[in-house]
C-alpha positions in Angstrom: -117.1 32.2 146.3 -116.1 33.3 142.9 -116.5 30.9 140.0 -113.2 29.2 139.1 -112.8 30.9 135.7 -112.7 34.2 137.6 -110.0 33.1 140.1 -106.2 33.1 139.8 -104.5 30.6 142.1 -101.0 32.1 141.7 -102.3 35.7 142.4 -104.4 34.5 145.4 -101.3 32.6 146.9 -99.2 35.8 146.4 -101.8 37.9 148.2 -102.1 35.4 151.0 -98.4 35.3 151.5 -98.2 39.1 151.6 -100.8 39.2 154.4 -99.1 36.3 156.3 -95.9 38.4 156.3 -97.9 41.4 157.5 -99.4 39.4 160.3 -95.8 38.3 161.3 -94.5 41.8 161.3 -97.4 42.8 163.5 -96.8 39.9 165.9 -93.1 41.0 166.1 -94.2 44.5 167.0 -96.3 43.1 169.8 -93.3 41.2 171.1 -94.3 37.7 170.0 -91.9 34.9 168.9 -93.4 33.1 165.9 -92.9 30.7 163.0 -94.6 31.2 159.6 -95.0 27.6 158.4 -96.4 28.3 154.9 -94.3 31.2 153.5 -91.4 29.1 152.2 -93.7 26.4 150.6 -94.9 26.8 147.1 -97.6 24.2 146.6 -97.8 21.9 149.6 -99.2 22.5 153.1 -97.0 22.4 156.1 -97.7 19.3 158.2 -96.8 17.6 161.4 -96.9 13.8 161.8 -98.3 11.5 164.4 -98.1 7.8 164.6 -101.5 6.0 164.3 -102.6 2.4 164.1 -102.3 2.4 160.3 -98.9 4.2 160.2 -98.0 7.9 160.0 -100.8 10.4 159.8 -100.2 14.0 158.6 -101.7 16.9 160.6 -102.1 20.1 158.5 -100.4 22.9 160.4 -102.0 26.3 160.7 -100.1 29.0 158.8 -98.4 30.6 161.8 -97.4 29.5 165.3 -97.0 32.0 168.1 -94.5 30.4 170.5 -94.7 33.0 173.2 -96.6 31.6 176.2 -99.2 30.3 176.3 -98.8 29.6 172.5 -101.4 29.9 169.8 -101.8 29.0 166.2 -103.3 31.1 163.4 -104.8 30.0 160.1 -104.6 33.3 158.1 -107.1 34.4 155.5 -107.3 37.8 153.7 -111.0 38.1 152.8 -114.1 40.2 153.3 -117.5 39.3 154.6 -119.8 37.6 152.1 -122.9 39.4 150.8 -124.8 38.3 153.9 -122.1 39.4 156.4 -120.3 36.1 157.0 -116.8 34.6 156.9 -116.5 31.1 155.4 -114.1 28.2 155.7 -114.1 24.9 153.9 -115.3 22.1 156.1 -112.3 19.9 155.3 -109.9 22.7 156.5 -112.0 23.2 159.6 -111.8 19.5 160.4 -108.0 19.6 160.0 -107.7 22.5 162.3 -110.0 20.8 164.9 -107.8 17.7 164.7 -104.7 19.8 165.2 -106.2 21.7 168.2 -107.3 18.5 169.8 -103.8 16.9 169.3 -101.9 19.9 170.8 -104.4 21.2 173.4 -103.5 24.7 172.3 -105.6 27.6 171.0 -106.1 27.5 167.2 -107.6 30.5 165.5 -109.2 31.2 162.2 -107.7 34.6 161.7 -109.1 37.0 159.1 -107.7 40.2 157.7 -110.9 41.9 156.5 -109.7 43.8 153.4 -113.0 45.6 152.9 -113.0 46.9 156.5 -109.4 48.1 155.9 -110.7 50.3 153.0 -109.6 48.2 150.0 -111.8 48.1 146.9 -110.7 44.5 146.2 -108.7 41.7 147.7 -105.6 42.5 145.6 -105.3 46.1 146.7 -102.7 46.7 149.3 -103.7 48.8 152.3 -101.9 49.8 155.5 -101.9 46.9 158.1 -103.9 47.8 161.2 -104.7 45.3 164.0 -108.2 46.8 164.0 -108.9 45.0 160.7 -108.0 41.5 162.1 -110.5 39.1 163.6 -110.1 35.7 165.2 -112.5 32.8 165.6 -111.5 30.2 168.1 -111.6 26.8 166.2 -113.0 25.1 169.3 -116.0 27.5 169.2 -116.4 27.5 165.4 -116.4 23.7 165.2 -119.6 23.5 167.4 -121.9 25.1 164.8 -122.2 27.7 162.1 -124.7 30.2 160.7 -125.1 28.3 157.4 -123.4 25.8 155.1 -123.2 25.7 151.4 -121.3 24.0 148.5 -118.9 26.5 147.0 -115.9 26.7 144.7 -112.6 26.4 146.4 -109.0 25.5 145.7 -108.3 21.8 146.5 -105.4 19.6 145.6 -104.1 21.9 142.9 -107.5 22.6 141.2 -111.0 24.0 141.8 -113.8 21.9 143.3 -117.2 22.5 144.8 -116.9 21.6 148.5 -118.8 22.1 151.7 -118.2 25.5 153.3 -119.2 26.5 156.8 -120.2 30.2 157.2 -120.3 32.2 160.5 -121.8 35.7 160.9 -119.0 38.2 161.4 -120.1 39.0 165.0 -118.6 38.7 168.5 -120.4 35.4 169.0 -118.0 33.9 166.5 -115.2 36.4 165.9 -113.3 38.7 168.2 -110.9 41.5 167.4 -107.3 40.2 167.4 -106.3 43.1 169.5 -108.6 41.8 172.3 -106.8 38.4 172.2 -103.4 39.9 172.2 -104.2 42.4 174.9 -104.3 39.6 177.4 -101.3 37.6 176.0 -97.7 37.6 176.9 -96.4 39.6 174.1 -94.7 42.9 175.1 -96.5 46.2 174.4 -95.8 47.6 170.9 
């Protein structure tokens, strides 16, 4: 990941919000009913709560819930493959998504819009939205292993920190085209 001095949190959030909206528009075209949990929030993550032995415990929600049967949740990222052809996710975020998946018993996906595959020269460039540039990794599968781990710079609690990141090769073993997942779903044809 890029060194913190070369990153702009506000710009990155704005880009992320744009691609979450594009995902929602696409879900609507496919006939899905959904809730975008993050779009109205400026700094905090959307959470659900469960009662534990020590009181209330927050569960970080994925960015978007598809309510149409059978239901699915998507953690949306707009990124390209790393230099060695991998997608990464901070371990603490992976752990939160695993916890959420285990609590709900529903599919949770790490959903990537690959801007480089879409033809953009950088992550800020806007390109037409095409389902062929979206890939999903099932959190249940991703949590069982990875291609490599590394400490990398990431946004955390309002600042930048070096944290553990899990990386997976951008291959069918870990990631499938979103179109394949939605082809078997209950959404209506576009």
